[in-house]
Every structure is written in structure tokens, then in C-alpha cells.
KOLLOGU-378263 format. One record per residue (C-alpha): residue number from 1; residue in three letters; chain; x, y, z. Coordinates in nm, 4 decimals, always signed. Last residue first. Layout:
# residues N
<num->NUM&residuo->ALA&cadena->A&X->X&Y->Y&Z->Z> $
...
This chain:
# residues 69
<num->69&residuo->ASN&cadena->A&X->-4.4876&Y->+4.2176&Z->-4.5045> $
<num->68&residuo->VAL&cadena->A&X->-4.3546&Y->+4.1146&Z->-4.8829> $
<num->67&residuo->ARG&cadena->A&X->-4.4239&Y->+3.7042&Z->-4.8496> $
<num->66&residuo->TYR&cadena->A&X->-4.2142&Y->+3.5793&Z->-5.1502> $
<num->65&residuo->LYS&cadena->A&X->-4.0237&Y->+3.2905&Z->-4.9091> $
<num->64&residuo->SER&cadena->A&X->-4.3885&Y->+3.2223&Z->-4.7565> $
<num->63&residuo->LEU&cadena->A&X->-4.5004&Y->+3.0301&Z->-5.1168> $
<num->62&residuo->ALA&cadena->A&X->-4.1875&Y->+2.7643&Z->-5.0504> $
<num->61&residuo->GLU&cadena->A&X->-4.3450&Y->+2.6806&Z->-4.6892> $
<num->60&residuo->LEU&cadena->A&X->-4.7287&Y->+2.6694&Z->-4.8158> $
<num->59&residuo->VAL&cadena->A&X->-4.6368&Y->+2.4700&Z->-5.1080> $
<num->58&residuo->ASP&cadena->A&X->-4.4171&Y->+2.2383&Z->-4.8366> $
<num->57&residuo->SER&cadena->A&X->-4.7438&Y->+2.2434&Z->-4.6146> $
<num->56&residuo->TRP&cadena->A&X->-4.9672&Y->+2.1241&Z->-4.9219> $
<num->55&residuo->ARG&cadena->A&X->-4.7611&Y->+1.8415&Z->-5.0215> $
<num->54&residuo->PHE&cadena->A&X->-4.8041&Y->+1.8554&Z->-5.4101> $
<num->53&residuo->LEU&cadena->A&X->-4.8681&Y->+1.6301&Z->-5.6767> $
<num->52&residuo->ILE&cadena->A&X->-4.7691&Y->+1.5210&Z->-6.0012> $
<num->51&residuo->SER&cadena->A&X->-4.8468&Y->+1.2174&Z->-6.1993> $
<num->50&residuo->LYS&cadena->A&X->-4.6720&Y->+1.0689&Z->-6.5082> $
<num->49&residuo->GLY&cadena->A&X->-4.4933&Y->+0.8020&Z->-6.3062> $
<num->48&residuo->VAL&cadena->A&X->-4.4646&Y->+0.9638&Z->-5.9389> $
<num->47&residuo->LYS&cadena->A&X->-4.3497&Y->+1.3035&Z->-5.9788> $
<num->46&residuo->MET&cadena->A&X->-4.3523&Y->+1.4889&Z->-5.6428> $
<num->45&residuo->TYR&cadena->A&X->-4.3684&Y->+1.8847&Z->-5.5964> $
<num->44&residuo->PRO&cadena->A&X->-4.1901&Y->+2.1815&Z->-5.4569> $
<num->43&residuo->LEU&cadena->A&X->-4.3489&Y->+2.4959&Z->-5.5981> $
<num->42&residuo->ARG&cadena->A&X->-4.0820&Y->+2.8463&Z->-5.7001> $
<num->41&residuo->GLY&cadena->A&X->-3.8485&Y->+2.6383&Z->-5.8922> $
<num->40&residuo->LYS&cadena->A&X->-3.8739&Y->+2.8416&Z->-6.2035> $
<num->39&residuo->LYS&cadena->A&X->-4.0718&Y->+2.5571&Z->-6.4070> $
<num->38&residuo->MET&cadena->A&X->-4.2879&Y->+2.4922&Z->-6.1145> $
<num->37&residuo->TRP&cadena->A&X->-4.3718&Y->+2.8154&Z->-6.1120> $
<num->36&residuo->TYR&cadena->A&X->-4.4681&Y->+2.8471&Z->-6.4440> $
<num->35&residuo->ASP&cadena->A&X->-4.6199&Y->+2.4615&Z->-6.4701> $
<num->34&residuo->ILE&cadena->A&X->-4.8287&Y->+2.6444&Z->-6.1639> $
<num->33&residuo->THR&cadena->A&X->-4.9299&Y->+2.9528&Z->-6.3777> $
<num->32&residuo->ARG&cadena->A&X->-5.0340&Y->+2.7624&Z->-6.6514> $
<num->31&residuo->SER&cadena->A&X->-5.2823&Y->+2.5625&Z->-6.4091> $
<num->30&residuo->SER&cadena->A&X->-5.4345&Y->+2.9283&Z->-6.3303> $
<num->29&residuo->LYS&cadena->A&X->-5.4532&Y->+3.0542&Z->-5.9728> $
<num->28&residuo->ARG&cadena->A&X->-5.6913&Y->+3.0708&Z->-5.7023> $
<num->27&residuo->LEU&cadena->A&X->-5.4330&Y->+2.9334&Z->-5.4755> $
<num->26&residuo->ARG&cadena->A&X->-5.6660&Y->+2.5982&Z->-5.3633> $
<num->25&residuo->ALA&cadena->A&X->-5.7796&Y->+2.6049&Z->-5.7223> $
<num->24&residuo->ALA&cadena->A&X->-5.4567&Y->+2.5739&Z->-5.8785> $
<num->23&residuo->LEU&cadena->A&X->-5.3651&Y->+2.3187&Z->-5.6054> $
<num->22&residuo->GLU&cadena->A&X->-5.6766&Y->+2.1027&Z->-5.7371> $
<num->21&residuo->ARG&cadena->A&X->-5.5371&Y->+2.1016&Z->-6.0686> $
<num->20&residuo->LYS&cadena->A&X->-5.1841&Y->+2.0245&Z->-5.9901> $
<num->19&residuo->THR&cadena->A&X->-5.3221&Y->+1.7355&Z->-5.7803> $
<num->18&residuo->ASP&cadena->A&X->-5.2801&Y->+1.8073&Z->-5.4203> $
<num->17&residuo->LEU&cadena->A&X->-5.1612&Y->+1.5985&Z->-5.1056> $
<num->16&residuo->GLY&cadena->A&X->-5.2055&Y->+1.6855&Z->-4.7404> $
<num->15&residuo->ASP&cadena->A&X->-5.3055&Y->+1.3147&Z->-4.6872> $
<num->14&residuo->SER&cadena->A&X->-5.6320&Y->+1.4106&Z->-4.6069> $
<num->13&residuo->ALA&cadena->A&X->-5.6582&Y->+1.6020&Z->-4.9019> $
<num->12&residuo->ARG&cadena->A&X->-5.5634&Y->+1.3120&Z->-5.1300> $
<num->11&residuo->GLN&cadena->A&X->-5.8353&Y->+1.0783&Z->-4.9535> $
<num->10&residuo->ILE&cadena->A&X->-6.0836&Y->+1.3694&Z->-5.0192> $
<num->9&residuo->ALA&cadena->A&X->-5.9684&Y->+1.4149&Z->-5.3516> $
<num->8&residuo->SER&cadena->A&X->-5.9766&Y->+1.0187&Z->-5.3958> $
<num->7&residuo->GLN&cadena->A&X->-6.3394&Y->+1.0181&Z->-5.2948> $
<num->6&residuo->SER&cadena->A&X->-6.4161&Y->+1.3084&Z->-5.5393> $
<num->5&residuo->TYR&cadena->A&X->-6.2795&Y->+1.0922&Z->-5.8308> $
<num->4&residuo->SER&cadena->A&X->-6.4416&Y->+0.7772&Z->-5.7590> $
<num->3&residuo->ASN&cadena->A&X->-6.7438&Y->+0.9448&Z->-5.7057> $
<num->2&residuo->SER&cadena->A&X->-6.7556&Y->+1.1217&Z->-6.0539> $
<num->1&residuo->MET&cadena->A&X->-6.8027&Y->+1.4796&Z->-6.0940> $
């Protein structure tokens, strides 16, 4: 992992924004699962140019709708 990547990841984490790869790791799911959930409208995301970002608080809120108990 390059130093510039880790510094940018730290900055995004402090802002509460994750890339698709970071979100998948955080949720312990595959990137394909994240893609599927995005397509189905289960995950809110922001698209800036070609970048897709997720606000962690929004993701938690969206996923809480699927809580069973």
C-alpha cells in the first residue's frame, strides 16, 4: 500500500467517506455484493466524476432498515 493512498484513506475515514473497496472491507462483503446493493438501491452513494464514495453514517442508516430483530 502506497503512502499517498494510506494518507488519503485516513483523510476520507475522518470525513466519514469510504471508497467501494474500503466499504466492502468494513462490511466484510465482496465488491460485487456492494455493486449489487447499489444497483438494488440498498446503499446510498455519491458519484463525483468516476469516483464512488459512501458516507458511513448513511450506509448504517440504510442497512438498519434490514435489521430483523
